[in-house]
C-alpha positions as CSV (number, residue, x, y, z in Angstrom):
1,M,90.0,-16.6,-68.6
2,N,92.6,-14.2,-68.2
3,T,91.8,-10.6,-69.7
4,N,94.4,-7.9,-70.0
5,I,93.5,-4.3,-70.7
6,V,95.6,-1.6,-72.0
7,T,94.8,2.2,-72.3
8,T,96.5,4.0,-75.2
9,T,96.1,7.7,-75.1
10,W,97.2,10.4,-77.9
11,K,99.3,12.9,-76.5
12,E,100.0,15.1,-79.5
13,N,100.7,15.0,-83.3
14,M,101.2,11.3,-83.7
15,L,102.6,10.4,-80.3
16,F,100.6,7.9,-78.1
17,E,101.4,6.8,-74.6
18,S,100.1,3.2,-73.7
19,D,100.0,1.5,-70.4
20,N,100.1,-2.3,-69.4
21,P,98.4,-4.2,-66.7
22,G,101.5,-3.6,-64.4
23,G,101.0,0.2,-64.8
24,Q,104.2,0.8,-66.8
25,T,104.1,2.9,-69.9
26,V,105.7,3.1,-73.4
27,L,105.4,5.9,-76.0
28,I,104.5,5.0,-79.6
29,D,105.4,7.2,-82.5
30,T,106.2,7.1,-86.1
31,S,109.0,8.6,-88.2
32,E,109.3,12.1,-89.2
33,E,108.6,11.3,-93.0
34,N,105.2,9.8,-91.8
35,G,104.3,12.8,-89.6
36,G,105.8,11.8,-86.5
37,K,108.8,13.1,-84.4
38,D,110.4,9.6,-83.8
39,A,109.7,10.3,-80.0
40,G,108.5,6.5,-79.3
41,L,108.7,3.0,-80.5
42,R,106.9,2.2,-83.9
43,P,104.1,0.0,-83.4
44,K,105.0,-2.8,-86.1
45,A,108.5,-2.9,-84.5
46,L,107.1,-3.1,-80.9
47,M,105.5,-6.3,-82.1
48,L,108.8,-7.8,-82.8
49,S,109.9,-6.6,-79.3
50,S,107.1,-8.3,-77.9
51,L,107.9,-11.6,-79.7
52,A,111.6,-11.3,-78.5
53,G,110.5,-10.5,-74.9
54,C,108.1,-13.2,-74.6
55,S,110.4,-15.9,-75.7
56,G,113.3,-14.4,-73.6
57,L,111.6,-14.5,-70.6
58,D,110.9,-18.1,-71.3
59,V,114.4,-19.0,-72.2
60,V,115.9,-17.3,-69.2
61,S,113.4,-19.2,-66.9
62,F,114.0,-22.5,-68.4
63,L,118.0,-22.0,-68.3
64,E,117.6,-20.9,-64.6
65,K,115.8,-24.2,-63.9
66,M,118.5,-26.2,-65.7
67,R,121.0,-24.4,-63.8
68,V,122.7,-23.2,-67.1
69,S,124.8,-20.0,-66.7
70,V,125.2,-17.7,-69.6
71,A,127.4,-14.4,-69.4
72,D,125.0,-12.6,-71.8
73,F,122.1,-13.3,-73.9
74,K,120.2,-11.3,-76.8
75,I,117.4,-11.9,-79.4
76,V,117.6,-10.3,-82.7
77,V,114.2,-10.3,-84.6
78,T,114.0,-9.7,-88.0
79,G,110.5,-9.1,-89.8
80,E,109.8,-8.8,-93.5
81,L,106.9,-6.8,-94.2
82,T,104.4,-7.2,-97.1
83,E,104.3,-4.9,-100.0
84,E,100.8,-4.3,-100.1
85,H,98.4,-2.6,-97.6
86,P,97.6,-3.4,-94.9
87,K,101.5,-4.2,-94.5
88,F,102.1,-7.0,-92.1
89,Y,105.1,-9.3,-91.2
90,D,104.9,-12.4,-93.2
91,K,108.4,-13.6,-92.7
92,V,110.2,-13.6,-89.4
93,L,113.6,-14.5,-88.2
94,V,114.2,-14.8,-84.5
95,E,118.0,-15.3,-83.7
96,Y,119.1,-16.4,-80.2
97,H,122.6,-15.3,-79.2
98,F,124.2,-16.7,-76.1
99,Y,127.7,-15.5,-74.7
100,G,129.8,-17.1,-72.1
101,N,132.3,-20.1,-71.4
102,Q,131.6,-23.7,-71.8
103,L,127.8,-23.0,-73.1
104,S,125.7,-26.3,-73.1
105,K,124.2,-26.5,-76.6
106,E,122.1,-29.2,-75.6
107,K,120.4,-27.3,-72.7
108,I,120.3,-24.0,-74.4
109,T,118.8,-25.7,-77.6
110,K,116.1,-27.5,-75.4
111,A,115.4,-24.1,-73.5
112,V,114.9,-22.4,-76.7
113,N,112.8,-25.2,-78.3
114,L,110.4,-25.3,-75.3
115,S,109.8,-21.5,-75.8
116,V,109.4,-21.5,-79.6
117,D,107.2,-24.8,-79.7
118,K,105.3,-24.8,-76.5
119,Y,105.3,-21.8,-74.2
120,C,105.6,-18.3,-75.9
121,G,102.1,-17.0,-76.6
122,V,103.3,-14.1,-78.7
123,M,105.2,-16.9,-81.0
124,E,102.0,-18.6,-81.5
125,M,100.1,-15.5,-82.5
126,F,102.9,-14.7,-85.0
127,R,102.3,-18.1,-86.4
128,Q,99.0,-17.1,-87.4
129,F,100.1,-14.7,-89.9
130,A,103.9,-15.3,-90.6
131,T,106.4,-18.0,-91.3
132,I,108.6,-18.0,-88.5
133,E,112.4,-19.2,-88.6
134,T,114.7,-19.7,-85.5
135,A,118.5,-19.9,-85.1
136,I,120.8,-20.3,-82.3
137,H,124.1,-18.8,-82.1
138,L,126.6,-19.9,-79.2
139,H,129.5,-17.4,-78.7
140,E,132.3,-18.6,-76.4
C-alpha cells in the first residue's frame, strides 16, 4: 500500500502552507469577504486543479506513447457547488482543449478516455460525490 503524507501549517490569519511528498509547497487562503487575503489557492478550487492535473498527466503520457504531437493543451474544469452546507461539487465538467495542426481526433479521444475511464485516481474520487461530464475540443 502506498501512503502519502502532507503537512499543512497555519501561517497567519486564514493563510496556510501545505507541502506534498515531493517537498513542494502551496499556499492556501480564502477571499477577503471570508476573512482571508486572497494570498493563496482556495481549497475547493484546488480540488478542481488536482482533477485537471491528474488527468492531464495521464493524457500527456498517453499522447507521447502514441506519438501524437500537439502544439498546446489545456483543461478547463467547472465545478458546481451545492447550495446547502457542507457545500461540495455535485456536478463537474472537464473540458480538454487541444491545439495544433492535423490533430488525430481518434488518438486524442483514446488518450482522454483512458485517463477518464481507467487511470485518473482523482477522477475516480470525484465520481464518489459528483456527476462528471467531459468534452474534447480540437482547435486547428
